C-alpha positions in Angstrom: -58.7 79.3 83.7 -60.4 76.1 84.5 -58.9 72.9 83.3 -60.8 69.7 82.4 -59.1 66.3 82.1 -61.0 63.3 81.1 -59.6 59.8 80.3 -61.8 57.1 78.7 -60.7 53.6 78.2 -61.7 51.8 75.0 -61.2 48.6 73.2 -61.6 50.0 69.6 -59.1 49.5 66.8 -57.1 52.5 65.8 -59.5 53.2 62.9 -62.6 53.0 65.0 -61.2 55.1 67.7 -60.4 57.8 65.2 -63.9 57.5 63.8 -65.3 57.8 67.4 -63.1 60.9 68.1 -64.3 62.5 64.9 -67.9 61.9 66.0 -67.0 63.6 69.3 -65.4 66.5 67.4 -68.4 67.0 65.0 -70.8 67.1 68.1 -68.6 69.6 69.9 -68.2 71.7 66.7 -71.9 71.8 66.1 -72.9 72.5 69.8 -70.1 74.9 70.8 -69.1 76.5 67.3 -65.5 75.1 67.5 -62.9 74.7 65.0 -61.3 71.3 65.0 -58.2 69.9 63.2 -56.1 66.7 63.4 -52.4 66.5 63.9 -51.5 62.8 63.9 -53.6 61.1 66.6 -54.3 64.4 68.3 -57.5 66.3 67.5 -57.1 70.0 68.5 -60.2 72.2 69.0 -60.7 75.9 69.9 -63.0 78.8 70.0 -63.0 82.0 71.9 -62.7 81.1 75.5 -62.1 77.4 75.0 -59.2 75.3 73.7 -58.2 71.7 74.1 -57.2 68.5 72.5 -58.4 64.8 72.3 -55.5 62.4 72.2 -55.9 58.9 71.0 -53.8 56.2 72.7 -54.0 52.4 72.0 -56.7 51.7 74.5 -57.5 55.2 75.9 -58.7 58.5 74.6 -57.7 61.6 76.7 -59.5 64.9 76.6 -57.9 68.1 77.9 -59.8 71.2 77.9 -58.8 74.8 79.0 -61.7 77.2 79.7 -61.4 80.9 79.8 -62.9 83.1 82.5 -66.4 83.2 81.2 -66.7 79.4 80.5 -65.0 78.5 83.9 -68.3 79.2 85.7 -69.8 76.2 83.6 -66.8 73.9 84.0 -68.6 71.2 86.0 -71.5 71.2 83.6 -69.1 71.1 80.5 -67.0 68.4 82.2 -70.1 66.2 82.8 -71.4 66.5 79.3 -68.1 65.8 77.7 -67.5 62.7 80.0 -71.0 61.3 79.1 -70.3 61.8 75.4 -66.9 60.2 75.6 -68.4 57.2 77.5 -71.1 56.9 74.9 -68.8 57.1 71.9 -65.8 55.3 73.1 -67.4 52.9 75.6 -69.2 50.9 72.9 -66.8 48.3 71.7 
């Protein structure tokens, strides 16, 4: 299992941060065929071989992803793409 942890600072209101997180979730769901669901300020997502969460804090968004054996070979590529998406979505104030 490979683990990916990404923390992105932001200056968004709680409502805007949730909208941004939803946008990230929709992109991930479409690209990686994932199921996503909210529990409070935590967005959980999973599919076969991948599970994780996106937690919203006052001025931070934290993404944690666990990759199964088959996806672990692509962990650096996945981490790079997710980090770029989070910068794009949460970095815009």
